[in-house]
C-alpha positions in Angstrom: 87.6 71.2 121.7 91.1 71.9 120.0 89.5 72.5 116.8 86.7 74.4 118.2 88.8 76.7 119.9 91.1 77.2 116.5 88.0 78.0 114.9 86.8 80.4 117.3 90.2 82.4 117.1 89.9 82.1 113.5 86.4 83.9 113.4 87.6 86.4 115.7 90.4 87.5 113.6 88.2 87.5 110.5 85.6 89.5 112.7 88.3 92.1 113.2 89.4 92.2 109.6 85.9 93.1 108.9 84.9 95.5 111.5 88.3 97.3 112.2 88.5 99.2 108.8 85.1 100.0 108.9 85.8 101.8 112.5 88.9 103.6 111.3 87.1 105.1 108.7 84.5 106.2 110.6 87.0 108.0 113.1 88.2 109.9 110.2 85.1 111.6 109.9 83.2 111.4 113.4 84.0 111.1 116.9 80.8 111.6 118.7 78.3 109.2 119.7 77.8 107.6 116.7 81.5 106.3 116.2 80.3 103.8 119.0 78.3 101.8 116.8 80.7 99.8 114.8 82.4 99.3 118.1 79.0 97.9 119.8 78.5 95.7 117.0 82.0 94.1 117.3 81.7 93.7 121.1 78.6 91.6 120.5 80.2 89.4 117.9 83.2 88.7 120.1 80.6 87.9 122.9 78.9 85.4 120.5 82.3 83.9 119.1 83.7 83.2 122.6 80.3 82.5 124.2 80.2 85.3 126.5 76.4 85.4 127.3 75.6 88.7 128.9 72.6 89.2 131.0 71.3 92.4 131.9 69.5 93.1 135.1 67.9 96.9 135.9 68.1 99.7 133.5 71.1 101.2 132.2 70.9 104.7 131.6 71.6 105.8 128.0 69.5 109.0 127.3 71.9 111.1 129.0 75.6 111.7 129.7 77.0 109.1 132.3 79.8 107.9 134.5 79.3 104.3 134.8 81.2 102.9 137.7 81.9 99.3 138.0 83.7 96.2 139.5 86.6 94.6 137.2 86.9 91.1 136.9 88.5 90.7 133.5 89.7 91.8 130.0 86.3 90.2 129.0 84.4 93.0 130.8 85.3 95.1 127.6 83.2 93.2 125.3 80.7 92.2 127.9 80.1 96.0 128.9 80.7 97.5 125.2 78.2 95.1 123.5 75.4 97.2 125.5 76.6 100.5 126.4 78.1 103.3 124.0 80.9 104.9 126.0 84.5 105.3 126.5 86.5 102.8 128.9 89.1 104.4 131.3 92.0 102.0 131.5 95.2 102.0 132.6 98.1 103.4 130.2 100.0 99.9 129.6 96.7 98.7 127.8 97.6 100.9 125.1 100.6 99.0 124.3 99.1 95.3 124.5 99.2 93.6 121.3 96.2 93.5 119.1 94.0 94.4 121.9 95.4 97.8 122.6 94.8 99.0 118.9 91.6 97.5 119.2 91.0 99.5 122.5 91.9 102.8 120.8 89.4 102.3 118.0 86.8 102.2 120.8 88.0 105.7 121.9 89.4 104.3 125.3 90.9 106.9 127.7 94.2 105.7 128.7 95.7 107.2 132.1 98.8 106.7 134.3 97.7 104.7 137.2 101.1 105.9 139.2 99.7 109.3 139.2 102.7 111.0 137.6 100.4 112.4 134.9 97.5 113.5 137.3 96.9 116.9 135.9 97.4 115.8 132.1 95.2 112.5 132.7 92.5 114.9 134.4 92.2 117.4 131.6 91.9 114.8 129.0 89.2 113.2 130.7 87.6 116.0 131.6 87.9 117.3 127.9 86.1 114.1 126.7 83.2 114.5 129.3 82.8 118.4 128.0 82.7 116.8 124.4 79.6 114.9 125.6 81.1 111.5 126.0 80.2 109.0 128.9 83.0 107.2 130.6 83.2 103.8 132.3 85.4 103.9 135.3 86.7 100.8 137.1 87.8 102.5 140.3 89.5 99.2 142.0 92.3 100.0 139.1 92.9 96.6 138.3 90.7 93.2 138.0 89.8 90.8 140.7 89.0 87.2 141.3 85.2 88.0 140.9 84.6 86.9 144.6 86.5 89.9 146.2 86.0 93.7 145.8 89.1 95.7 146.1 89.5 99.2 147.6 88.3 102.0 145.2 90.6 105.1 144.2 88.4 108.1 144.3 90.4 110.8 142.5 88.3 110.4 139.2 85.0 111.0 140.9 86.2 114.5 141.0 85.4 114.7 137.4 81.5 114.3 138.3 81.5 116.7 140.9 83.0 119.3 138.9 80.2 118.8 136.1 77.1 119.0 138.5 73.9 118.8 136.4 75.4 117.3 133.6 77.4 114.1 134.5 75.4 111.7 136.7 77.0 108.4 138.0 75.4 105.0 137.6 77.3 102.2 139.4 76.6 98.6 138.2 78.0 95.1 139.3 79.5 92.6 137.1 79.1 89.2 138.6 78.9 85.5 137.3 75.7 83.9 138.5 76.3 80.4 137.6 79.7 80.1 138.9 79.9 77.9 142.2 83.7 77.8 142.9 86.5 79.7 142.4 87.6 77.4 139.1 84.0 78.4 137.7 85.0 81.8 138.2 88.4 81.7 136.5 86.7 80.8 133.3 86.1 84.6 133.1 88.1 86.3 135.7 91.4 87.3 134.7 93.6 88.9 137.4 96.7 89.0 139.3 99.5 87.1 137.1 97.3 85.3 135.0 98.5 85.3 131.4 96.0 86.6 128.7 96.7 84.5 125.8 96.4 81.2 127.8 93.1 82.4 129.9 91.5 83.3 126.3 92.5 80.0 124.6 91.0 78.2 127.7 87.9 80.0 127.5 87.7 79.3 123.6 88.1 75.5 124.6 84.6 75.5 126.4 80.9 76.2 126.0 81.3 79.7 127.0 80.4 81.7 130.2 77.4 83.8 131.7 78.0 87.3 133.0 75.6 89.6 134.6 75.7 93.3 134.7 73.6 94.6 137.5 72.8 98.2 136.7 72.0 100.2 139.9 69.9 103.6 140.6 71.4 106.4 139.5 73.4 108.7 141.5 72.8 112.6 141.0 75.6 114.6 142.6 75.4 118.1 143.9 77.8 121.0 144.8 78.1 119.5 148.3 78.9 116.2 147.1 82.1 114.7 148.6 84.3 112.8 146.6 85.2 110.0 149.3 81.6 109.8 150.2 80.5 109.1 146.6 83.2 106.7 146.4 82.1 104.7 149.3 78.6 105.0 148.3 79.4 103.4 144.7 81.5 100.9 146.8 78.7 99.8 149.1 76.2 99.6 146.2 78.1 97.2 143.9 79.4 94.9 146.7 75.7 94.5 147.7 75.0 92.8 144.5 78.2 90.5 144.2 
């Protein structure tokens, strides 16, 4: 297993060496929908290398602008979701400074926000600008990752972005679940939360045959001028929780 894990890490680095320069060139000339194509294939490659098998249930809406809303289990959510959706993730500012993964997330056109609320106006403006530019966004309203069994309370602030764009942006909730996990030990092969360190977690996964993750896409939610932010937040919470 040690040798296999080493080979997976080497393949991951080689895959980055191939795809990263291509994406850097793409972003020089284009930052629209087409700029998500290279990251999409990069994510697919990462999933293959580490044995993250992604199952899709329901229908992800991709022919219009969407705010995707989901629970959050792990940094592995990014390649799992990114291998199917052409959209920008919303992540906490600290991620931008992570070695390797911070740089890669910037190439994905990730939107970094201050979870403490110290930059509320600027974050709101920056995310709004991305939506106004026609981009779709992926929001983890828990604000952090969980153990795959418990859904943490949702923060409602960013749902305002959709309500301000009635008729242009809709909401699609989806649930990330681990259909083959029977115990917390099984879930922890994928889930990364609390005080877990990233490198040992990824190394442990590399030594296994991988994991199956399911993305369950729910019906679209159309907002109206009378939609209330907290009601919309609770509606998404209940829908996502129902499929866990």
